[in-house]
LOMAR-14214 format. One line per 8 residues: their letters; for each residue x, y, z of C-alpha. Coordinates in steps of 0.5 Angstrom, whole numbers, plus 500, padded with zeros to 3 digits. Layout:
BEGIN
a	X/Y/Z  ...
END
This chain:
BEGIN
mnklnqlk	551/602/865  551/596/870  549/598/877  556/596/880  559/601/876  553/606/877  554/605/885  562/607/884
kyttivad	560/614/882  557/615/889  560/610/894  567/607/895  566/600/894  570/595/898  570/587/897  568/583/903
tgdfesis	572/577/902  579/574/904  579/571/897  584/576/893  583/572/887  576/574/886  577/581/888  581/583/882
iykptdst	574/581/878  570/587/881  576/592/882  573/595/888  577/600/892  579/597/898  578/590/902  576/588/908
tnpslilk	577/581/912  575/578/918  577/571/921  571/567/918  573/570/911  580/568/912  578/561/915  574/560/909
attnpsyq	579/563/904  584/558/907  580/552/904  583/554/897  589/550/896  592/556/892  593/559/899  597/554/902
sliedaiv	603/557/901  601/563/905  600/558/911  606/555/910  610/562/910  607/564/916  609/557/919  616/558/917
fsknssld	616/565/920  613/563/927  618/557/928  624/562/927  621/567/932  620/562/938  621/556/941  615/556/945
kqtqlena	609/552/941  604/557/944  608/563/942  609/560/935  602/559/934  600/566/936  605/569/931  603/564/925
ldkllvnf	596/567/926  598/574/926  603/573/920  597/569/916  593/575/917  598/580/914  600/575/909  593/575/906
gkeilkvv	593/583/907  599/583/903  596/579/897  590/583/897  594/590/897  596/587/890  589/588/887  586/593/891
pgrvsiev	589/601/890  586/603/897  586/600/904  585/593/907  582/592/914  585/586/918  582/584/924  584/584/931
darlsfdt	583/577/935  576/577/938  578/574/944  581/581/946  574/585/945  574/587/952  581/588/953  584/595/951
egtvkkak	591/594/953  591/587/949  588/590/943  593/596/943  599/591/943  596/586/938  594/592/933  601/595/934
kiidlfkq	604/588/933  600/587/926  602/594/924  610/592/925  609/586/921  606/590/915  612/594/916  617/588/916
enidtnki	614/587/909  615/594/907  608/595/906  605/602/907  601/602/913  597/608/911  594/602/907  592/598/913
likiaatw	586/599/918  586/595/924  579/592/925  576/592/932  570/590/935  565/596/938  565/594/945  567/600/950
egiqaakq	574/597/951  575/596/943  573/603/942  578/606/947  583/602/944  582/605/937  582/612/940  589/611/943
lekegisc	591/608/936  588/613/932  592/618/937  599/614/935  597/614/927  594/607/927  588/608/923  582/603/925
nitllfsl	575/600/923  570/599/928  566/593/927  560/589/929  557/595/930  549/595/931  547/601/934  547/609/934
vqaaaaae	551/609/941  556/605/938  557/609/932  557/616/936  562/613/941  567/611/935  566/618/932  568/621/939
anttlisp	574/617/939  576/620/932  576/613/929  578/613/921  572/608/919  566/605/922  562/599/919  555/599/921
fvgrildw	552/592/920  545/591/916  544/584/914  545/581/921  540/586/924  535/584/919  537/577/921  535/578/928
yaknnliq	528/582/927  526/576/922  528/571/927  524/575/933  518/575/928  518/583/928  519/584/920  513/588/918
skepkddp	515/590/911  519/587/906  520/594/902  528/595/902  527/602/905  523/599/911  529/594/912  531/595/920
gvisvkni	538/594/918  538/599/912  534/604/917  539/603/923  545/605/918  541/611/915  540/614/922  548/613/923
ynylknhd	549/617/917  545/622/919  547/623/926  555/623/924  554/628/918  549/632/922  554/633/927  560/634/922
yktqimga	564/628/925  570/626/920  569/618/921  567/615/915  561/610/915  562/603/911  555/599/911  557/592/912
sfrnieei	554/585/912  549/585/906  543/580/905  541/582/898  543/588/893  536/591/895  539/593/902  546/596/898
lelsgldl	542/600/893  538/603/899  544/606/902  547/608/895  551/615/897  554/612/904  561/613/904  563/606/903
ltispnll	560/599/902  563/593/903  560/587/899  561/580/898  563/577/891  556/574/890  553/580/891  558/584/887
eqlnkqig	557/579/881  549/581/882  550/588/881  555/587/876  550/583/872  544/588/873  543/594/868  538/600/871
qiepklkk	539/607/873  540/608/881  541/615/884  544/616/891  539/615/897  544/618/902  546/626/902  550/630/907
enakkenl	546/636/905  539/632/907  543/630/914  545/637/915  537/639/915  536/634/921  535/636/928  539/631/932
tkikidek	541/632/939  548/630/940  549/624/945  554/625/951  558/619/951  561/616/957  562/609/959  556/609/963
tfrlmlne	552/612/958  555/607/953  553/601/957  546/603/959  544/605/952  547/599/949  544/594/954  537/598/952
nqmatekl	538/595/945  537/588/946  538/587/938  545/590/938  547/587/945  545/580/942  548/581/935  555/584/938
sdgirlfi	555/578/943  554/573/937  559/576/933  564/576/938  563/569/939  563/567/932  569/570/930  573/567/936
kdiiklee	570/560/934  573/561/927  580/564/930  580/557/934  579/553/928  584/557/924  589/556/930  587/548/929
kilaql	589/548/922  596/552/923  597/547/929  596/541/925  602/544/921  607/546/926
END
């Protein structure tokens, strides 16, 4: 049996792409998107009809150009989500505009708008996860949305305090990053071992897994942002893993035995102090973690950059 099929025995596999044509090849359960992945997918001529549909929708929604642009972008994200749900049996994550990362009220409003657009398409909204950056404001928005029955996926998560805060907020899912942590350590010449088990991103996610399972949080953990399949295999047994098509292909081609590296019963044996989460503690602990602070900021800026590029593409056709 190839490693991808073995991994599916221990972990729910999620496709990390906006390219729904490639998703069907590897048969993942769920799929995640973000502005960068959607922007990349829109370069495929096959998806031009999704852009055109979003533009027609926006023109019918308002006479104001700025409102049309905003509505077209939201509808485009929903269009991709709708197509992805045709090829995955589970859920799809749709990201809220990263420019709202420090705006709790704005994030809640945008999330509800996205959910309403899916309802207009007769899509089961239980299959939609609203993806929100792991800022204090974003986590508070997710807390409010979860209370109203809207499931959230907390992303751009690089530290234990972000994970703990999201779990305290009863979010459905968190997406702790792996590869971007490795990138930061490599850039700062802090890599001391090339062994997969010593990968700083892998260690971070293992610590988050042990903490949440040790304290019986119901929030699911989905490892994200992988640079190689060794990182993925070190996290076998995690609730979910979101994997890019090129790494899914590598796993699909490799034959070999794998075993779960993460087990809840082992996490329960750990003696882990529970973090008392409030805004002051969150901001201080995040600030003390230079890597997490920098990568959260970088991630938000990157997504904003790609949102603007998406808007420019839409604006040219409005």
